[in-house]
N, C-alpha and C positions, 0 to 999 in steps of 0.2 A: 187077281195079276196075273198070276202063273199061267191060267188058262187061256190067258191075252197073250200070254209072249211064251209059248211054251219052249220053244226055242233060244233063248237067252245064251247066246255066247258074244264075244268081241268082234267088230267090225275087221279089226285089225288082220291083214293077211300074214302067215306065217309060217313054215314048216319045221319051226325048232325053234328050241327054247331060246335061244339066243338071240333070234330072230325076233321071236315075240318080246324079249326083254327090252333090245336097242329100238322097236315100233313104239312101245308103250313110253318108254321114256322122252320119244321124238312127239310124242302125242300129247306133252301137258301143253293146253291153250292152244291146240288146232283141233280140225278135226281129222276124224279116223281119212276120210278120204283124203285127202292133203296128202297125210302120213304115207297112205296105202303106192300112191303114185311117186313119192318119193324112194319110198324103201325098195321099190322095183329094180330100180338099178342098183342102189344100195349094195343091197343083198346079193346080186351078180358081181359086183367089185369085192365087196368083203365078205369073206366065206366062216371065219373064225374069228372068235373071240382076241388070238395072237394077230391077225389082220386089224382089227379096229382098233386096237390098243396099240400097235406102228401106225397107226393112220397119221399121218403130217395134220395136225388142225386146222390151219391155213385151207387146204385141201375138202377137208371133211368141211370145214363152215359152207365153204361155197356149195358144197354139193346137198347141204341140210336148210340152206337158204329159207325157202320158201315155207319152214315151218314154223319159225319165228324163232326168239329166243336162241338162236341156231348157235353163238358163241358158248353158253352155259348149258345146254344139252351137249356141245361136241366134248366141253370138258368132261362133263359128266359120263358121256360111252366111251372115251377113252381110259379115264380114269377107276370108272365101271369094268372095262374089260381087261386092263391090265389087274385089279385085283382077282378077278374068274383067270388069268393063266398064273398068277404066283402065287395062288392061295390057293386054287382051286382045281388046280391039274386042268385048269381048261375047261371045265365042265362050268356049269351053269347049277347054283345050289338048288335045292329043293326043298326049302324048310324057311321058314319065314324069319327066324334069324340070320340064317346064312344071307338071306337073298337082302335083308335089310344090315346089314354089313358093309355089302358092297358102296361103295361111295358112288353117290348118285340115284342109290335106289331106298325108296321112302314103301311105307307101307302099302300101299292103293297100286304099285307097279308091280311088289312082288306078290300081291295079291290077285292080281291078273294073272302073274303068272304060275303062280299054286293053281288055280283054279281051272284055265284054258290049257295049261299043259300038262300037269302030273295031276289033273283031275279030284284036288284036293278040296274041302268046303273052306269057301274063304268068303269074306264079305268085301266087294272093291265099293270103295269110297268113292267117287267123282265129283263132280261140279252137279250132273242131273240126280244123283240119289242123294248127296246134302239137299237138294231144294225138296223135291218129292218126301223124302221121310220128314224134313220140316212140315210143309206143307200137311200133307195126312196126321204128322202129331206123333210119328212114332219116336222121336225125339224133340228134346225141346237144346241138345246142342250146336255149335254149329264148328267146332274142333272134327275133325274128319274123324281122328283114331275114335273117340267118344261116340260119335255118331254110330265107326263101326262096332265098338262094344255094345251099344243099346241095339243095335238088329239083332248079334248074337246073343242077346239077352233074351228076345221077343220069339227067335226062333231056333228049331232044331237045328243041327248042323248042315243035314242031307237038302235043309233050303236056303243056304246060306248064298252060295253063290248064283243058283239058279232066282232067287229072288232079287238079288242086288243090279244081276243082266235085268231082271227083266225091269226095275225101278229106272235104269238107264236108259232102256229102250222107251220106256213110257214116258218120260223127261226130255225127251227128244221128239215123241211124234204128239204127245196132248199137252202133258202138263210143263209146258213152255217157260221161260224165265217171266218173259215180258206180258204176254198175251195165252194163259194158259185156258187150252180146251176145256173148259170145263163139262159140256152139255154132252163133250163125247166123250168124258172119261168113266171107267167102268166100276171104279168104287166110288163118283160121286157123291151117291150115297153114304159113303161113310168120312168122307173127307171136308174136316174142318173149316177148310180152306174153301170149300167149294162158291164160285160165285153162279152158279146156274140154278 
């Protein structure tokens, strides 16, 4: 899997930990491509956590409307950025504990930031990782936190980030939710769910 996707990194465009944090919050139930279109304008206007914390909710809702769930995402972004300003000196934290203490930030979002900005080993469990891990028999769990733990137990830490990144890309390109392309799968011979 790692040979097939050697450069597996997030497709979310960012120049800082804050930008990736915001983009990841926006990416829930949305494509990275759509998020990248929205953040291109958003990051020109809002440059710091203080800028986002002070945003007028109705204005931010309008600016992110096209990513879906815009009211909840607006609340999460504003609350998260208030926490960054008030509790972390306007600096995005760099530990899983501190990141997940921010309102609106779960383990997936925290792990995206840790892995892609700080180069820390982390297992990012999104819908693609969940689906591919279940199909490959890497887990029997459906809870993302448990899937994360199962993958962490299977692999040394150095492989967590690249492997979860590869699973994401594989889930998008080959192991689709409705019509998996098993005949194009590099691990088809190992997959208990293969239809090829």
